[in-house]
C-alpha positions in Angstrom: -140.9 14.9 -3.5 -139.4 17.1 -6.1 -137.0 19.8 -4.6 -135.6 22.7 -6.2 -132.4 24.8 -5.1 -132.6 28.4 -5.5 -129.0 30.0 -5.5 -129.3 33.8 -4.9 -126.3 35.3 -6.8 -127.7 38.9 -7.6 -125.5 40.7 -4.9 -122.9 43.3 -6.0 -120.4 42.5 -2.9 -119.2 45.7 -2.3 -117.4 44.8 1.0 -115.1 42.6 -1.1 -113.9 45.6 -2.9 -113.5 43.8 -6.0 -113.8 44.6 -9.6 -116.6 42.4 -10.0 -119.6 40.8 -7.9 -117.6 38.4 -5.4 -119.7 35.3 -6.7 -117.8 35.7 -9.7 -114.3 35.6 -8.1 -112.0 32.9 -8.4 -110.8 30.9 -5.6 -108.3 28.0 -6.7 -109.0 28.7 -10.3 -112.6 28.0 -10.2 -115.5 31.0 -9.8 -117.2 30.8 -6.4 -120.7 30.5 -8.0 -119.4 27.5 -10.0 -118.2 25.7 -6.8 -121.7 26.5 -5.5 -123.6 25.2 -8.1 -121.6 21.9 -8.4 -122.4 21.0 -4.9 -126.3 21.3 -5.5 -126.0 19.7 -8.9 -124.1 16.7 -7.7 -126.9 16.2 -5.0 -129.2 13.4 -5.7 -132.1 15.1 -3.8 -132.0 18.2 -5.9 -134.3 18.0 -9.0 -133.8 21.7 -10.1 -131.3 24.5 -9.7 -132.2 28.0 -10.3 -129.9 31.0 -10.3 -130.8 34.5 -9.9 -128.0 37.2 -11.0 -127.9 40.6 -11.3 -129.1 42.5 -14.3 -126.3 43.0 -17.1 -124.3 40.0 -15.1 -125.0 37.4 -18.2 -121.5 37.7 -19.5 -119.9 37.0 -16.1 -122.3 34.1 -15.6 -121.7 32.6 -19.0 -118.2 32.4 -18.0 -118.6 31.1 -14.6 -120.7 28.2 -16.0 -119.2 27.3 -19.3 -118.0 24.0 -18.2 -121.3 22.9 -16.4 -123.7 21.1 -19.0 -126.4 19.9 -16.6 -129.9 19.5 -17.4 -131.0 20.4 -14.2 -129.6 24.0 -14.4 -132.2 26.2 -15.3 -131.6 29.6 -17.3 -130.8 32.4 -15.0 -133.2 35.2 -14.1 -132.8 38.7 -13.1 -132.7 39.8 -9.2 -134.2 42.9 -7.7 -133.1 45.8 -5.6 -133.0 43.7 -2.6 -132.3 40.2 -1.5 -136.0 39.5 -0.9 -137.0 40.9 -4.3 -134.5 38.5 -5.8 -135.5 35.7 -4.1 -139.2 36.4 -5.1 -138.4 36.5 -8.8 -136.6 33.1 -8.2 -139.5 31.7 -6.6 -141.6 32.8 -9.4 -139.3 31.1 -12.1 -139.6 28.2 -10.1 -143.3 28.1 -9.8 -144.0 26.4 -13.3 -142.0 23.4 -12.1 -144.3 22.9 -9.3 -141.6 21.8 -6.8 -142.7 20.4 -3.3 -139.6 21.9 -1.6 -137.0 24.6 -2.2 -133.6 25.3 -0.8 -132.7 28.8 -0.8 -129.0 29.2 -0.6 -126.3 32.2 -1.0 -124.0 31.8 -3.9 -121.3 33.0 -1.9 -121.3 30.1 0.6 -119.4 27.8 -1.7 -118.4 25.3 1.0 -121.9 23.9 1.8 -122.0 20.1 1.9 -124.3 17.2 0.9 -124.4 16.6 4.7 -125.8 19.8 5.3 -128.2 19.7 2.4 -129.4 16.3 3.6 -130.2 17.5 7.2 -132.2 20.5 5.9 -134.0 18.3 3.4 -134.7 15.6 5.9 -136.3 18.0 8.4 -138.9 19.4 5.8 -140.7 16.1 6.2 -141.9 17.2 9.8 -141.7 21.2 9.6 -142.6 23.8 6.9 -139.3 25.4 7.3 -135.7 24.4 8.3 -132.5 26.3 8.1 -128.9 25.6 8.9 -127.2 27.1 11.4 -124.4 26.9 14.1 -124.8 27.3 17.9 -123.0 30.6 19.0 -119.8 29.9 20.5 -118.2 33.6 20.9 -119.3 35.8 24.0 -121.3 38.6 23.1 -120.7 42.2 24.1 -123.1 45.1 23.6 -121.5 48.2 22.7 -122.5 51.8 23.6 -122.0 54.8 21.2 -118.5 55.2 22.3 -117.4 51.7 21.7 -117.5 50.8 25.3 -119.0 47.7 26.6 -122.8 48.3 28.0 -123.6 44.6 28.8 -122.7 41.1 28.2 -125.9 39.3 26.7 -126.8 35.8 27.8 -125.6 33.4 24.4 -127.8 30.5 25.6 -130.1 29.3 22.9 -128.4 31.5 20.3 -127.6 30.3 16.8 -125.7 32.0 13.6 -128.0 31.3 10.7 -126.7 29.8 7.6 -127.9 28.7 4.3 -129.4 26.7 2.8 -132.8 27.5 4.3 -135.4 25.0 3.3 -139.1 25.6 2.8 -142.4 23.7 1.4 -142.5 25.5 -1.8 -146.1 26.9 -1.6 -145.7 28.2 2.0 -142.6 30.5 1.2 -143.9 31.6 -2.0 -146.9 32.6 -0.1 -145.1 34.4 2.4 -142.9 36.3 0.4 -145.7 37.5 -1.7 -147.6 38.7 1.5 -144.6 40.5 2.8 -144.0 42.5 -0.1 -147.5 43.4 -0.3 -147.2 44.4 3.3 -144.0 46.3 2.4 -141.9 44.3 4.5 -138.9 44.2 2.1 -135.9 44.7 4.3 -135.7 41.2 6.3 -132.3 39.8 6.3 -133.2 36.2 5.4 -135.9 33.9 4.2 -136.4 32.4 7.6 -137.7 35.9 9.0 -140.0 35.9 6.0 -141.3 32.5 7.1 -141.6 33.7 10.9 -143.3 36.6 9.6 -146.0 34.1 8.1 -146.2 32.2 11.2 -144.4 29.3 9.7 -142.4 27.1 12.3 -138.9 27.1 11.4 -136.5 24.3 12.7 -132.6 24.6 13.3 -130.5 21.7 11.8 -126.8 21.8 12.2 -124.6 23.5 9.7 -121.0 23.6 10.0 -118.4 26.4 10.7 -116.8 25.7 7.2 -120.0 26.7 5.4 -119.1 30.3 5.8 -120.3 33.4 3.8 -117.5 34.9 1.8 -118.1 38.6 2.3 -114.5 40.4 2.4 -111.3 40.5 0.6 -109.8 38.7 3.6 -112.5 36.0 3.1 -111.8 35.7 -0.5 -108.1 35.3 0.1 -108.4 32.8 2.8 -110.6 30.7 0.8 -108.4 30.8 -2.1 -105.5 29.6 0.2 -107.7 26.8 1.5 -108.4 25.6 -1.8 -104.9 25.3 -3.0 -104.7 22.1 -0.6 -107.8 20.5 -2.4 -109.8 17.1 -2.1 -107.6 14.4 -3.6 -109.7 11.5 -5.0 -108.5 8.4 -7.1 -110.6 6.6 -9.7 -110.3 3.3 -11.1 -111.2 1.9 -14.1 -111.1 -1.5 -15.9 -112.2 -2.7 -19.4 -112.0 -5.6 -21.7 -112.5 -6.1 -25.5 -112.7 -9.4 -27.6 -109.8 -9.7 -30.4 -111.5 -10.5 -33.8 -110.1 -10.5 -37.4 -108.4 -7.4 -38.4 -104.9 -5.7 -39.0 -104.7 -3.0 -35.9 -105.6 -2.3 -32.5 -106.3 1.2 -31.0 -104.5 1.4 -27.7 -104.0 4.9 -25.8 -105.2 6.6 -29.0 -102.4 5.2 -31.0 -103.0 2.9 -33.8 -100.8 -0.2 -33.6 -100.3 -2.6 -36.2 -101.6 -6.1 -35.3 -102.7 -9.5 -36.6 -106.3 -9.1 -35.0 -108.4 -6.3 -34.0 -110.6 -5.3 -31.0 -114.3 -5.6 -31.2 -116.4 -2.9 -30.0 -119.2 -0.4 -30.6 -116.8 2.6 -31.0 -112.9 2.0 -32.1 -112.9 -0.5 -29.2 -109.8 1.4 -27.5 -109.7 -0.9 -24.4 -107.1 1.6 -22.8 -108.8 4.9 -23.0 -112.2 3.1 -22.0 -110.4 2.1 -18.7 -109.0 5.5 -18.4 -112.6 7.0 -19.0 -114.0 5.1 -16.3 -111.2 6.1 -14.0 -111.7 9.7 -14.1 -115.6 9.5 -14.2 -114.9 7.5 -10.9 -112.8 10.0 -9.4 -115.6 12.4 -9.2 -118.4 9.9 -8.9 -120.3 10.4 -12.1 -121.1 7.2 -13.4 -119.2 5.2 -16.1 -118.6 4.9 -19.6 -121.7 2.9 -20.4 -124.0 5.4 -18.7 -122.5 8.4 -20.8 -121.8 6.9 -23.9 -124.1 3.8 -24.2 -123.4 1.1 -27.1 -127.0 1.5 -27.8 -126.4 5.0 -29.1 -125.7 5.3 -32.9 -123.8 8.3 -32.2 -120.9 6.3 -30.9 -120.8 3.8 -33.6 -117.1 3.6 -34.6 -116.1 6.9 -32.4 -112.7 7.7 -31.5 -112.4 7.0 -27.8 -110.3 10.1 -27.2 -113.8 11.9 -27.2 -114.8 9.9 -24.1 -111.6 10.7 -22.3 -111.9 14.3 -23.4 -115.5 14.5 -22.0 -114.6 12.6 -18.8 -111.9 15.4 -18.2 -114.5 18.2 -18.8 -116.6 17.0 -16.2 -113.8 16.8 -13.9 -112.9 20.6 -14.5 -116.7 21.5 -14.3 -116.4 20.3 -10.8 -113.6 22.6 -10.1 -111.1 19.7 -10.5 -107.7 19.0 -12.0 -106.0 15.8 -12.9 -102.9 15.1 -10.9 -101.7 12.1 -12.8 -103.2 9.0 -14.9 -101.7 5.4 -15.1 -102.7 2.8 -17.6 -101.7 -0.7 -17.8 -102.4 -3.0 -20.7 -102.8 -6.7 -20.3 -102.1 -8.7 -23.6 -99.7 -11.3 -25.0 -99.5 -9.2 -28.2 -98.9 -6.8 -29.7 -95.7 -5.3 -27.9 -96.5 -2.4 -26.4 -93.1 -1.2 -25.6 -92.1 0.2 -28.9 -95.2 2.5 -28.8 -95.2 3.5 -25.1 -93.8 7.0 -25.5 -96.3 7.7 -28.3 -99.2 6.4 -26.0 -98.0 8.7 -23.2 -97.8 11.6 -25.2 -101.4 11.2 -26.9 -102.9 10.7 -23.3 -101.1 13.9 -22.2 -102.2 15.8 -25.2 -105.8 14.5 -24.7 -105.9 15.5 -21.2 -103.7 18.6 -21.4 -101.2 17.3 -18.9 -97.1 17.1 -18.8 -96.0 13.6 -20.2 -94.7 13.3 -16.9 -98.1 12.9 -15.1 -98.8 10.1 -17.7 -98.0 6.6 -17.2 -98.4 3.5 -19.5 -97.3 -0.3 -18.7 -97.9 -3.5 -20.1 -98.0 -7.1 -18.7 -98.8 -10.4 -19.9 -100.8 -12.9 -18.0 -98.2 -15.5 -18.6 -100.6 -17.4 -21.1 -103.3 -17.8 -18.5 -106.9 -16.8 -18.9 -108.3 -15.1 -21.9 -105.8 -12.5 -22.3 -103.2 -15.4 -22.2 -105.2 -17.4 -25.0 -105.2 -14.2 -26.9 -109.0 -13.9 -27.2 -109.2 -10.1 -26.0 -106.9 -7.5 -24.4 -107.8 -5.9 -20.8 -106.7 -2.7 -19.5 -106.7 -1.0 -15.9 -106.5 2.4 -15.4 -106.1 4.8 -12.0 -106.6 8.7 -12.1 -105.7 11.2 -9.6 -108.1 14.0 -9.3 -107.8 17.1 -7.1 -111.1 19.0 -6.4 -110.4 22.5 -5.1 
């Protein structure tokens, strides 16, 4: 079943008292909108992502998504004077794609998780609508006009609605159209629109962390929370055969040798391993997926292009590279005379300080294909911090 995500990013965020709409504010150095989009674009169950933005916000949007290059992200559409109008515009934009399900999500809930998305999608197999929510834990008080307590309502059965809110696409499109015709344009969420149309709405467990960032205090706390980050480690390994030649490329450095490395690109085995380590840290496939040796574009290509693209993908997910470590396995050539140049070159490619780059080498004591000087192997690890 094709599923689309509709990200509502047309609000002005006046309560945040910011110079720009809060979805374009940065937390941990990355815009809130970019963080939200990354979660849905990385989810394997989401086929399309449509964003609704405020009229005139195109420059802000372009900056926010500058590092996101994804075929599933559609061109943004303008919102309307109310949230309902914005959602309605987004649904109309998705109509030509004919999705079977749609998840509607607030752009300013950047801490939504794949687990929450999974639960909402799964519920739609049995019900026309499902929303993420959390049971109410706080005691409720009803206040009078002088802010004195009038009553303590029973909180049993009460939940706080979150997003995403999921629907069968045709049902919610029809429900929004009917509400608009009837002049009901002030409902606070899409579940209310569905309820008005008589659709059954299921509650699935959300998470306290999936909070809506509304005030300046919210933004400050979110920024502080992202400073710690999600630390991940990726590992890469590659091998290339030695053939006739007079040099090898290792870590982006041309090293004189009695042989050459064979490959579709420049066969830089060390940078290939590093590319896989970076991609592995963010769960984004491998070098063969992104740069297949069947593609003539990469014939003889310099391998720093692969590392640069992997680093861009890390940044697009709100990540930064903590350090990288490369180990080259060969009997020859000697790596020590070129080690510093290799470290500098990798640091240059990744925009890191040299102290965050390690290059090591070892032999296999004459054992195996590297010991027989039939090829060179490399291992790499990369630490990535997602904020």
